[in-house]
N, C-alpha and C positions, 0 to 999 in steps of 0.2 A: 255343311261347308262353312257357315258363319261361325259356328261353335269352334271348329278347328282353327279358323283364323284368329278368333279371340284368344284361344288357348295359346296359339303360337305367339301372338303379340304379348300376352302376359308373361310367357316364359322368356321372351327376348328382353322385355323391360326388367324383369327380375334379375336376369343375367347381367344386364348393364349396371343395375344398382349394386350388385355384388362387386363388379369390377371397379366401379367408382369408389365404393367403400374401401376396397383394398388399396386403391391408389391414394386416397386421402389418408388412410391409416399409416401407410408406408412413409408418406411425406412428413407426417407428424413425428414418426419414430426417428427419422433422419435428423430432426432438429437437435436431438441429444441433450435434453435438459435433465438436471438432477431432480431428486425428490425434494419436497419442501425442506428447507434448511433451518427452519425455526422449530425447535422442540416444543412439545406441549407445555404450556405455562399454567401455573396455579396462583401466581402473584406477578406484580410488575417487574420483579428482578429474579433472575436465576443465574446459575453458574455459566450459562451459555449466552446470555444477553439480557437486554432491558427493554421493556415496553414503555412508551410514553405517548402523550396526546395533548391536544389543546384544551381538553376538558376531561377530567377523570372523576365522573359521577360515581356515587356509591354503588348503584345497581348496574352501572355500565362502565366499569373501569377499563383501562387500556388493555390489560392482559386478557380480557374476555374475547378479544379478536384473535388471540393466539392459543385458545384453550382446546383446540382440536375438534370443536363442535361447530357444524356449519349452519345450525338453526339459529334464528333470531331469539326465540324463546324456548325454554326447556325446563321440565320439572317444576312448573309453577313460577319460574324465575326467568332471567334473561341470560343468554349466552353470547352477547354481542357487545361491542363498544358502541357508545352513543353519546350524543351531545344535544342540548336544547337549541343550539345555534344551527343556522343553515349553511355555515361554512365551518371548517376545522381541519385538523391534521392528526394523523395516526402514524407513529414511528416505531421502528424496532432497531436497536443497536446491538450488533453482534460483538462477541468478545474477541473475535479475530476477523480481519478484513475478508470480505467476499466480493466477487465480481457478479453481482446480480444482473440478470438479463431477461428475467421473466417473473411476473407476479400474477397471483390469482386472488379474486375477491368472491366470497360466497354470501348468499342470503337464504338459500334453500326455499325460495318462493314465498317467504313470509314478509309482509309489509314492504313490498317493492318500492313504494313511494318514499321510504326513508333513506334509500340508498343513493350514492353519488350520481350526479348528472355530468359534471365537469370537474376535472382534476388534473394534477400533474403528479408523476412519480419521480421523486428526487433523491439525491445522495448528498451527504455532507462531506465536503473535502477538507474540513478543518477551519475554513474561513467563510465559505458560502455554500448555499444549496445549489446543486447542479441538477438541472432538469434532464431526466433520461427519457421520459415518455409523457405525452399529453393526450388526454381523451376529452371529448365534448359530446353533448347531446345523447348520452346513454340514458334513455327514458325509463320510466317505471315499467312500461310494457316490455322493454328489452330485458329488464331484471326479472319480470314475471315469466317471460318465455324462456330465458336462459339464466337460471339462478346463480350459476358459476361462470364468471367472466374471466378469461385469461388474456394477458397482454405480454407481448415479447418485443424486444428492442436490442440493438447492438450495444454492448458495453464490455470492454476488456479491462477496465480500471477497478481496482480494489478499494472498497470503502467499508467502514464499520457501520455507519448509520444510514438508514433509508426511511423514507416516509411517503405516504399518500397525502397530498395537500389538496383538500376539496374546496373549490371556490363556488360551487352551486350544487344544491341538492334537489331531488324531485319532490320534496315535501311541500304541501301547501300550508298546513297549520297542524301542529302536533306537539305534544309534550317533548317527545324526542324527534327532532327534525332530520338529523343526520346519523347514520349508523353503518357499521360494517360487521357482519357476523363472524367472518373469518378471513384473515389475510395471510397468504403464503408467498414465499419468495424462493426462487430457484436460480442456479447457475447453469451456464452451458458446460456440458461435460468435456467439450473439446478444449476449454481454457484450463491450463495447468493451475492447480490450487496453490502451488508454491514453487519457487525456483528449484531447479534440479541439480545443478553442478557448478563447481568453481575450481579453477586452476590458477597457479602462479607461474610467471615466466622464469623465475629462478627458485630452485629448491634450497640453495645455499648461497651465502654472501660472506666474503672476507673483507673486512674494513679496518683501517687504522683509526685510532681515536681521533674524533673530530671530522672524519669523512662522512659523506652522505651518498646514498644511492636509492633509486626508485624501484619499487616492486610494482608490477602490473598484474591485476587480476582479470581473468576472463570468466564471465558468468553466463549461465543459461537459465532463463531468458535474460537478455542484456539490459532489461529494465530493473533488475534486482539491485538493491542497495547493499553495499559492502561495508562492514564494520572492521576496522583494523585495531589490533591490540598487540602489546609486547608482554611476555611473561616476566621480564625483568628490565624495567625502565632505567635502572642504574647502569645497565650495560648498553642497551640500544633502545631508542624510542622510534615510534612510527606515527605519522599524522594520518588523517582520514583520506589522504590522496595516495597513500602507500609510500611516502618518502621516509626512508630509514636513516637515522643518524646514530653513528657510533659514539658512545659516551665514555666508556672505560673498558679496560681489558676483561675479557670473559666471553661467555656464550649465552645468547638469548634466542628465543623462538618467537618469530613474528607470525601471527595468525590472522587470516582474512576470513570472515564469517558472513554468510548471507543473512541479512537482518531478519529476525523473527524465525530463524531456523537453527538447526545444529549442523548445517552443511558448511564445511570449512576446508581451508588448505593452509599449509604452513611452510615457512622458510627459516632455516637455521642460520643465525648471524654469528660469526666468530670475529670478535674485536681484538685487535693487537695493538700494543704500544708502538708508536713511531720509533724507528731507529734513527737516532741523531746523526748517524753516519750518512744518512740519506738527506739530511737537511741541505738545501742548496741555495737558500736565499733568505734575506731579511725583507719582509713586507712591511713597509712603513706607510700608514694610512693617516692622512690629516683630515680632521673633521671640520665642519663648517664653523664650529665654535673655537677653532684654533688648536684644540688638543690633538696630539699625535700619538697614535698607537703603533707599536712595533711587535712583529711576530716572527719567530724563527720557524720557517715552514718547509715542509717537504715538497717535492715536485707535485705530488698528488694534491695536497692542500692548495698549493699555488694555482694549479690548473683549475681546480674546483672553484676557487675564488674568482679567477679571471672569467670563467664561463658564467658564473652567477652574476658578476658585475655587468657583463654584456647583455644579459637577458632580463635581469630583475629591474624593478622600479618601485617607487613609493616607499612604503614601510616594510618591504621585504628585508629579512635579516640574514646574516651569515654568521655561523658560530665558529669561534676560535677557542680551543682548549689550552690552558696554561697551568703550569705547576707553580704555586705560590705558597711558601711555608706560612703558617702551619696547616694550610688546607690541603685536603686530598687532591682536589682538582678545582680549578676555576674556569667557568665558561663565560666568554664575553660575546655579546651579540652586537654586531655592527649593522646599523640601519642604512639602507642604500641611499636614501635621499639626505642623509647627514654627512655623506662623504664629499669633501671638497676636492681632494686629490690623493694619489698614492704613488709610491715608487717601489720598484723591486731592485734590491741590491744583491746580485748573484755572487757566490763565492765558491 
């Protein structure tokens, strides 16, 4: 009877372990992280990225932490990055931005006292190191019992360069006081690796010389940066806010491209010469220095100017196109805060 009870208890315990194991494994799978994004390195620089550190010793160079070997020592040599100091940092710079949200450090059970106790995982934003994760009191016993330590955190921002910044090691006294055998970095697979789409609110524009109109781009995701270009700036120009200005008669294509991708959308701009028969007013502008400028303008240009004058300020400019022999075209720029007064003489 006792034997049957023991067998039943063992079977129940085994069943519970299996169920717990399945539950834990399923939760891990749902995290959805990529494989290690750092290709195996044989030197500090490759076509995919660059390794660097606070100390690049001959036998323990930076790239040894990215050589695909999880052991501290191998083949009579060393397969780890290391420094004689009890603090230090190890970094990897990707050739294209990544949204890292998981990293793994390995030591494969060798020399656990050399591995970090307290550190931060950081990203370089171009001006400062941004702390993404902090760890403390990871002892040599922790490293001995679990030679591969993984850490996850929330991050949806893309950076090129990441580092482990160690402020305390477990070492008491050694030639090499701080080491990492292997450092790996991963992205969450649910984060898009690049923007997906872009559209423009207008596929075609018709403008008279000197006129301006704004194009609006809609991108997904909406955090993507848009680069604006014109295939012929002698006909139409565009600024980085999508404002198109007609320069001279002809046809130009305005392209909006998501930065660092080949995803783009276009709008065709047809520029026509103003018909003088539609000229309706003389716009006379007196500047603060006493100089007066006069322009024979169409209704469109006049309305554009009036709208600009009401909304603009400071050094904002308005463009007027004129024909002055022997030049093909002359463009004058009137600065908003240089205008003393103006009058409109309709005819």
